[in-house]
N, C-alpha and C positions, 0 to 999 in steps of 0.2 A: 240739645241737651250735651254738656261734655261727657266724653268717656270717664268711666270711674277706675278701669283696671285695664291697662296698657302693656303689651309686650313690644319690648325694644332689641330688635334683632340687629346686632352690631352696636349695642348700647354702651359697650365698655371702651370705646375707641375716642377719638377727640371731639367729633361732633356729637356723637351719641351721649357722651358724658355732660354735655353742656344741655342736650335736650333733656336728658334726665334730671339734671339739677332745675331746668323751668318746670318741668311737669310736677316734680316733687313738691315745688312750691307751691303750686296749685293743687296740692292734695289729691292728686292722682296716685293710685297703686301701682307700681312697675313691677314687672317681672323683666329681669335682664339676664338672658341666657349666655352663656359663654364657655368654650372649651377650657380655659386656662381661668379660674376664679381667682388667682392672683392679681390678674391683669384688671380686674374689676374692684379690687380693695378700696380704691379711692372713693368708690360710689357706697360703701357700708354706711358711711355716717347719714346718708339719706334717710329719713325717716318712713319713707313710704315705699323703698326699693327693696327687692328680693333678687339676691343674686343666685342664680341655679347653674351649676355645671350641667352643660348641654351640647349635643353636636346638632346645631340646628339644619344642617343638610339630612339628617335620617328623619324619614317621612313620619314614622311612629313617634318618635321624642318630639316632633314638631307638632304633631297633633295633639300630643299630651299639653304640651306648653300652652296651646291655644285655647283649651277649656276654660269656660268661664270669662274669657277676654272680651271686651268690647271694640278695642281696636287694636291694630299692629302696625308698628313703624318699623319700615325695613331700611336698614342704613348699610347693609355691606356694600363694600365697593373694595377693589383691589386696581393699582396701577401698573402691574408688572405680572406677564403670563407666558408661558412658553407660547412660542407662535404656532398661527395655525390658520386655517382659510374655512370660513371667513372672520374666524377669531380662534385663538389658542383655548386649548382645555381649561386653563386656570379661569381664564375670562369666562367661559361658558358655565363653569360650575357655579361661580359667585353671582354673576350678573343675569344669568339666562335660567338656568336650572332652578335654582333657589327661588327666584320670583314666581316659578311655576308650580313648585312645591307649596310656597306660600298661598297662592290662590286656592289650591286643592285643600290645604288645610283650613283655609278661612271659611270655605263652601261646607267642609265636613263639621266644624266646630260651630258654625252659626255665627262667625264674627262678623259684624256688620259693616266694618271700615278698615282698608288697607291703605296707608299712606307709605308710597314708595320714592325714595330718595335717588332719582336718575342723575344725570348730568347735562349741562348747557351743552350743546353740540352734539348730543346723542344723534345718530344718523346711520339707516341702513346702509348707506352708501358712502360713509365717511371715509377719509384716508387712512384711519388706524382702527385696529382691531378693538381698542378700548371703545371708541366711539361707536362701532357697529354691534358690538354685544352689549352696550347700554341700551341700545335702540331696540335691539331682539329682546331685552328684559322689559322695556315697558310694552311691547306688544304682548309679552305674557301677561302682563298686568290688565291691558285692555281687552285680553279674553275672557277676565271674569264676568264682563258684560253686566247684567243687572243684579247679578247674585251677592256681589259685594259693591260697597260705597268706596270704591277707589279713588286716589289723589294721586298724581304723579307731580313731583316736585323736581326742578331742572336748575340747580344751582350752579353759578359760576364756581372759580376757584374761591376756596373757603379760608378766611384767614381768622386767625384768634391767638389768645395767650399759648396755647400748646401746638400750634399749627406746624407743619413741615413744610411750608411754602416762604413766607416772609421770614420765619426764624432760620430756615436753612440758609438763605442769601445773606442774612446778618451774620450767621456763623462762619460762612465761607470769607465775608469781609473783614471779619477778625485774623482769619489764618493767611489769605493770600494776597499778594500784591497787587494782583490784576484779577478780574473776572471774565474768563472766556464764557460766553453766552450764546447757547442756542436759542433760534426762534426769538431773536431780539426785537424783532418788529412785531410779532403775534401781539394782537390787542387784548387785553383782559380785563373783566368788570368785576373786581374781587369783593365778596359779599362777607359780612361780618357775621362770625359764627353765632351770636347772640339772635341776630335777625333771624337766621334759619331758624333757631330753636323758636322764636315766636311766631314763625309762619306755621310750624307745625303744631303749636299750641293752639292757633286760630283754627286751623283745619279740622281739628278733632271735634266729632260730634255735629260738625256743620254741614246740613244736607245742600248748602249751596256747593260745596266743592267736590260733590259726587261726580265722577266721569270728568273733572277737570285736570287740565296741565298747566303749572305755574313756572314760569322763569322766576329764578331767586337771584339777585344780583344787587351791587353796590350801586353808589350814585354817580361813581366817575370810571371812564375808561381811560386806560394806561396800555403803552407798550410795555412788554416785559421789560426792555431797557430801563424805562422810566421808572418801573417798581424798584427794580435792583438797586439803581443810583440812588432813589430815595431812602430805601432801607439801608445800605450801607453807610451813607451819611447819618443818618439816624443813629446809627449802632456806634456812631464815633469814628468810623473807619471809612472815609469815603475812597472809594476805588475808580479807577478806570475800567469800562467795560469794554470788551472786545466781542464785536458781534462775528459767530463763527457761520461760514457757509455752510449749508446743508449737509454737503458731502464730508466736510471735517466734522461737523457734529454727529453726523451718524456713525463714523469711525470712533470718536470718543464716546459715544453710547453704547457701541458693541463690547468695547473694551470694558467699560463700567458696568454691563450686564452680566459680566462673569463674576461679579463680586458678591458675596453672600447677601449683603443688602444693598442693590444697586441705587445710586442716587437718580439714573436716568436711563431710559432703554430706546432702542429704534423706534419703537411704537409710540412713545412719548414725543418723539422728534415729528413724526408724521401726525400727531395729533394737533401740533402747533402750526401746522399748514393752514388751519381754519382758525379765525379770530373767535374768541371766547365771549362774544358780548351779547346783551339780551336783545330782543326785537322790539320791545315795548316797555311799559312800566317795570322798574327794577324789581319792585315787590308787590304782592298782592294786599289787599285789605286797606290800600291807601298808606300803609307804613311807610315810616321815613326811613331810608337806607343811612347806615352808619358808615362815614368815610374811613378809609385806611387813615389818612392824616388825624382823625378824630380819636382812634382807639390804638393805633400800633405803638405810638410814644411811651404808653404805660409799661410795656414790657420789653421794647426793644432798646428806648434811649438809655444811655448810662445813668446809673443811679446817682446823680450829683448834686448835692444841696444848692439851693438858688443863691445861696452867700458864697458858694465856693470859690467863683471869680473874684470877690472882694478878698478872701484869704490869700489866695495866690497872688493878688496884687501887692497885698501887704508884704508877703514872704519876700517878694522881689525887691520890694521898696526899701528894707532893712539890710540887704546885701551890702557889705562894704565896698566901695567903688575904688578901683584902681588907676 
């Protein structure tokens, strides 16, 4: 039986918004807490969504939010943190402490299902603080034991219309003559955000998903160089890619980490020492994954009429010849 009331933690972000749309279309009542309701304004038109101003890191608030819920989906994740060992305090708060609080709140409120979005590559011995903190978060979820029907999803890098992955490289290609690239040889298996939402929907209320971990990836493995070259060409601005040695990439990342909103950090560079590729089937439930080439042209390719090249031909043909 599908859940009828679901709390989406981190539901106002890129991935959460798509999941909210999918679940609302299935007539599931949604509670979407956020510290800044303005950031969730785009979800107000969803007929089954309730946006609440709340701090999910506060245990009392979290317990109140979960009252009467059938399931919780945790989407909270960050890419940057102040450094630390084995991971920094920001990673600890978002990736480890919050899952621990969620397990406790689920037990207290009698919530029967918790779906936790982790990351492909989560590893307690991983080279990056991000990977180690994600693994520690999974351990907190596993600690729920039989008290909660938990499911862990491990997506590869997620792409979609509002992503900060493919769109970032498309924007850089529009502004830079060349693209200096860290981790150019690292392999990724990007997964379409709509596919992630479908997997979450399939997991809800399914007893077969209890205490299972599913990898969530796309159909194709690419090097980062291949993805960047494809996206820049798709954006109409093909650019040469310059692969940076790790030492140079680290220096670049350290400088960028000083910015208010850094594009990349030294920890991100360390993450790319490991390929981000699924070990088996890309999606559970026998779902067919969506390829980058199948979806990305919808929002990255220049909006050009199919007849535009004929118009340009006519314009040139009408020029006087000297």
